[in-house]
N, C-alpha and C positions, 0 to 999 in steps of 0.2 A: 760711571758705576757708584752706585751708593756704599757707603761704608757709615759703618758703625763704632763710634769711639767711646771709652767709661771717661767719665769724668769726675773729679773731687769738686765741691763746692768751693771756690774761690773767685776772684774778682773777674780772672780772663773767662772763665766758666759763665760765670751771669752776664758779662757783656756780650758772650756766643748764645747764650739763650734769650737775650734780648734782640738779637740779630735776627734769632729765628723768628721770634713773635713778630717783627719787624716786617718780614719778608711773607708772613701769612697772614698777616690781617692789613687793609687799608690805612693809609697814615690819620683817619679820622675816627678808626676804630675805637668805641668806647673799652676795649679789652687793652689796648696799648695806654689807657689813664689808669687801669688800675693796678696796682701796686701786687707784686707776687711776693708768695711768700714760701718758704722751705721748712718743713718740721726736721730740726737739725737734730732733734734726740733720735730720731728712727730711721734716718736719712742713710742709705746702703749705698746707693751708687746712682748717679746722673748717666744716661744714655745718650749721645745725639748722633743724627745720624747726616751724613753729608753728600752733597752730589755736585760735583766738580768744584769743589771746595765752597760751598753755600751750604749753610744748615737748613733741612727740609723737612726735621723731626727731630722730638725731643721727650723725654721722659724722666721720671725720677723713681728709682725704686725705695721703697719703706719696707724696714723690718721692726714692725710692732709688738713685742712680745704679748701685750693685752690684747691686742685684736682676734678675736673668736669669733669664728662663724661654724653652725653646726657642730658644735663641740672642740673644734681643733683650731689652731694657731693660722692665720692667713697672711699672707705678703700682701701689699697694695702697691698699685704706681699711682702718681699724678703728675702735676705739673706739664702735663700732656699737651702740644701741639705738633699740626702734621698738617702738611699740603692735602689736598684733595686726592688723593692718589692712594687704592687699597693695599696697593703692591708695597708700597714706602710705609704704611703701617704696621702690616703683617710682620715685614723684617727685624723693625725697631722691639715690636711686641714681642715678637718671637724670641728675640734676644733678652729680652727681660725674664721670659718664661724659664728660659734655660740656665739665667743667671739664679732663679728663685730656686728650681731643682737641685741646682748641682752645688751653689755656695749656701743658700738657707735652709734645702732641706724641707721646704713645705711643698703642698700640693693644693692648694688655692688663692687664687689672686683676686683682689676687690679692687674695682676702678671704676671712674677716677676719685683718688683718695690721698690728700697730701699731708699722708701721714696717721692721720685720725679723724674721727668726726668732730674734734674740735677746729681741724683745719677746715678748707675747701674742699669740699668733695659732691658727686651727682654731676650730670648733666642736663640743661635743658632738653626739652623734647620741641620745644617750637619758640617763637619768637613774634607770635601774634599780637603779645603784648608788649609794652617798653620794660627795660629793665630797668629796675629799683636798686637802690643803694645798699651795697654788701651784698648785691647776687652777683655773682660772678660772670662775666660772659665768655663764648667759646663760639665756633661755630659750629653749626648743627650737625653735619655731617659725620663731628666725631661718633656721633652713635653707632653709626653704619661703620665706622673702621671698625670700631668696637666689637661690634657682633661679629665682623666678618673677619677677624683675628680670634673668633671664638669662645667671646663674651656673650653672657646672658643675663638678662634683667635678673636683680635678686631683691629689689627695693624699689615703690614708686613713693613718690611727694608731690607734695603741692603747695601753693601759696595761694590762700584766696584773699579777696578783693572785696570790703564791705564799704558801701557808697551810702546807706541808711543809716548808718551809724545809730541802731536802734539801741538803748540803754536803759535801765532802771524797769524791767519788766518784772511782773507779778514774780515770777520764778526766781530772779534775782533779789527781788524785795524781801522776801522770804528768807533766802540767805543771809542779808544781810543782817536781819533779826538775829538769827541763829548764831552767828559769827560774833554780836554786838553782845549776846548774852555770854559768849565763851570770852570776851574781853579781848578781843583780836582788834589790833590797832595799825590803821594804814599810814604812812608816813613816807616823804621823797625823801630820796637818797639825798645824802649831805655830800655837797662836793669839796667842803672844806675839809672832812675828814675821809675822804675817798679813799683810799687808801685800806684803812681800816674796815672800812665799808665793803669793798671789794675782798677781803677776806673773810666775813661773815657770808657772803655771798658763795663765795668759792667754797667753804666749808658745807654750807646747804647744797649747792648743785652736785657735790660728790653723792650724797644720801639721793638726791631726787633724780637723778639722771644714771645710777648705776644698774636700773634694769633696763637702759633702752638697749636697741638695736646697736649690736658692733662699738658699744660704749667701753671705750677704757679710760683709766685715768691720767689727770693732768697735774703737773707740777703748781705750787701756789706761785711760783716765779712767772711763770709761763701764763699762766692765768692773769695775773697780773699785766704783764706787759700787755697781753689782748687787749683787755680793758682801759688799759690807761693811755693808748694809742686813739682813742676815741672820746678821752675825758670832754676835751672841748667842745664836742660836737652833743654832749649829754644837758638834755633837759632835763632838771629835778622833777619836774612836774610829770614828766613820763616815765621815769625809772621810779618804780616803789616798793616799798620795804614794808612785809606783812609780819607782825612781832605778836606773840602771845601776852598775858597778864603778868611775865617776867623779864620783859623784854626779851626774848628770845626770839632770833629770827626764824621763821615759819614759811614763808615764801616771798619770791619778789617777781616783777614785771619789768623787763628791759624793753623800752620802745625808743624810736629814734625815728630824725625829719627824715625823708625822702629825698635826699638832697638833689637825685638826679630828675626829679618832677620839677619842671621849671613852669608847666602851667598851674598846677593847683597844688594846693598845703594837704601834702599825703602823710601819713605816721605809719613806721613799721615797726608792727610788734614783733620782734626778733627771740625772743624765750620768756615762757611764763615756765616758775616752779613753785613747787611747794615741798614741805616734808612729807615721805611717801606714809604717814601714819593715816589710815582711814577718816581718823577723827577729823582731819583736814580736809577731807572731801568738800568741792564745791568753793574750797579758796582761789584756784584757778580762775574761777568765772568771775569772783568779786574781782580781783587783780585788773583780768580783762574789762570788766564793764565800768570800774573807776577813771579808767586811760580812754575808753573809748569816748564815755560823758565828757572828760576834759579835752577830750579833740572835738567832740560836736561843740561845747561852750566855748571854744575858740575858733569857730568856725574852718576849721579841718574840712576837705573836701572826702577825703575817704581813710581809709586803714587798712593796711596790710598784714596778713596774720602769715608768716614767712616760714615757708622750709619745713611744714608738717608731714611726719610719715604718713601715709594713705592708709588709714586704717579706721576703725570705727568711729574712736576718740577723737580723732583730730575731725572728722567729717560734723562729729556731734558740737564740737567746740565751735567750729567756723559756722556752723547753722544755727546755733544760738544767737550771733552776731549779724547775722544775716549776711554773712560770707558768700560770695561766689568764686567757683574755682577760676584764680587768674593764671598762674603758669603748674607746668605740669614738668616731674625731672624725672631720671633715673639712674640707680645706681646698678654695675654690673659685676658679676662673677664669673670666675672660668675654673673650671675643676680642670686640674692637668692631669696625664695621662702617667 
């Protein structure tokens, strides 16, 4: 008989959650090598489904007051794992729905999302291409489990792969001339002042991302924690800061080596951002071009543009750098009756 229990995040629960993943994935799965995180700021409750005293499914319910969809607050569920069984998935998701409606008084759920878009979210739609570093791994049937439990896609995302590393096109050259006249300069991030550099990036990110789909703010402490965790992996030549003539940060790009690719040297462009003023339009292309040129000069085989929401802007940016769709992802929502 399937039983659903509620749990707080403590060492005993973490051990049980890890055991559930070990039962759901083969021992050599990439998933078991990836560290799991919980957004403690928004975590409301953890649900664990057991059958014959073995954990067969689990999820976390998050109550993020800043998560707005179609003008109203939405809850989200994340940290989802489940055996390949519709009935099990529906039982634990239905329990989450009941809690969201009765305790949180909310009528829309987004998932998978571990609290916010600063955390892991989205499901991969295929495994046709190898996973890259920073990309979560999960069973593909999770998409069907969500859809069969009442969820529908609310956004599509892509990662693109650029093997040509085309750079310094005529269009880009004109942009360089434009920003040179504006006295914009690019420099590498300073690892010796990494925390103070992160503070600048944090404040720019708040401005740059505030109009993004499902954006919610993040504290400076949490932002630093995320980026300090990868400091030892940062190559300053691939994390660039763009400054105006008064040394104010107006844009940045964060790229990191694909540590999962053992066959070729590949670089992942994770984030490009600039100040929202139209005055700085085109700066993202300059930052992307500079990183791609450096990757080309250092004999990298490819560059991945990671996790772009599928719209005209992302398609245009990817096409500008000869990127081809490499991975597809979906984010789901459920309007509660």
